[in-house]
C-alpha angles and dihedrals in degrees: 000000000000117000117247112246116233128202120200111211115200139163138135124279112298096013093125104262092133092053090052093047092049088054092051093048098046111023119099097242097137094232121124104225130168111211116202107203120197105227094218092067118132092251120013117226092219091069088072106026113026124069108260094225093056111111091179117121092207118047127183117224126216092248093057096262123126130219118206120185117207114223094164136006127357092223090055092049092050092047092048091051090048093051093050090049092048090051089050092240092123136016129218136147101197142013133228117196120198114207120206115267095254097042128119104229092211098090091044090054092046091057088073093058102034104046114071096203091051093044090051093059109023138048124201108239104180149322112242117196127197119204122192110231093210100050102016098099092052093044091051090050095047105035127051089197089065089052091048090052088057094044093054096046126120090184129019125201120193105211133196092030089152088071096060140046125269089247091056091050090049091050092050091046091053091051093048091047091054091052094046119012094171098064117081110235121214128180116221132183132210096332159055132303117237105257093233087066091055102038132058095017092141091214092157095046116118096234135139093246108110111168110194113178105260092221089058090056091044088056092048089049094043108125108238094170098098093048098071096219138111109245099207118144096267095048119121110229094193095096097042100085095228131110106243094175092132092047113101097198094096091053092062094071101078108142087349093296125139111206108251090206111072138151138217136189126223118201132174138167089205117088124247124244098238097216095046091049093048091052093046095048091046090055093045092052091049093053103032103019095117091051094049108088103175133352132172137172147176106215134205104210126190114250095019125099090196131079116251115213127195137171138168153176116223108316095344112097132169129188136185144173113261131188129312120281103261129193091308117102113269106249138156116229122181131173123199122190118185153125116282092334115181095242097183093051092048094046092049091046093051090047087054091056094060116112 
């Protein structure tokens, strides 16, 4: 039986999760979705939608959706939904889980890999993060949870863009891109995201698709040689005579903070020695696993004519053989997103694993 895809919806307080969930639960979209709402949310959906007298934990909506309020454990809620579906009491084809506004989505994601019952019935599709354009910069500077929500994301939506200037949106986008270059970022106003941009994103699929924002790579490739300056994070670009508008470094400095969650990309046209790489990654995960939020790569490995793909959350990593290398140049691309990761050590270590 096919596994039920699950989307984790996260975002800081006031980022618009409730608006999106109301849309899912009431719009006539023809999809059968079970929404698991964490009762500790800043504003409970059921205040508006569900009948106040209802003591039920699982309530069927008129459009075929289901709302399930967690009063205990997520695993229990998922198992309860599964049993009711198995017994044909309710129908749903997918699940959306809302995390509380101050939650770190990591443990929620790990549930799908760690709990056998859950893993037998459900598959994690993607983590979708909403960021409020008006308060996002401040929240990112003041709350590590807000940064983690961005670091874990497979898709980021900047909400409430109608309340700020285009320049403010651009500044926030650049900062988000620097924290997570593998999640597409889309600005939305006043409304609701089309559900096909929230569901079936396959962010946890082991596939050879690795979208790294092209501007991020431009910035990495940007030739600083003729500028005569050191481009470390605390460097002031003002005197350098180049336009660094796509460079997110200057966006880190809000209130003197440097974002603890950052990302970097490793690329090489030389193949990896498989054994060396396996040993190195194993050691890295042991030491830094808790600090590594998301990582993904398409690898060029010596002796193999096929791409190898891998991705992980914290210490849990999966890898798989993908398709043959076609006409495109053989090249390794890896993205690491984490908290205070020692970029230079990791880059040098990866370099040392090349054949």
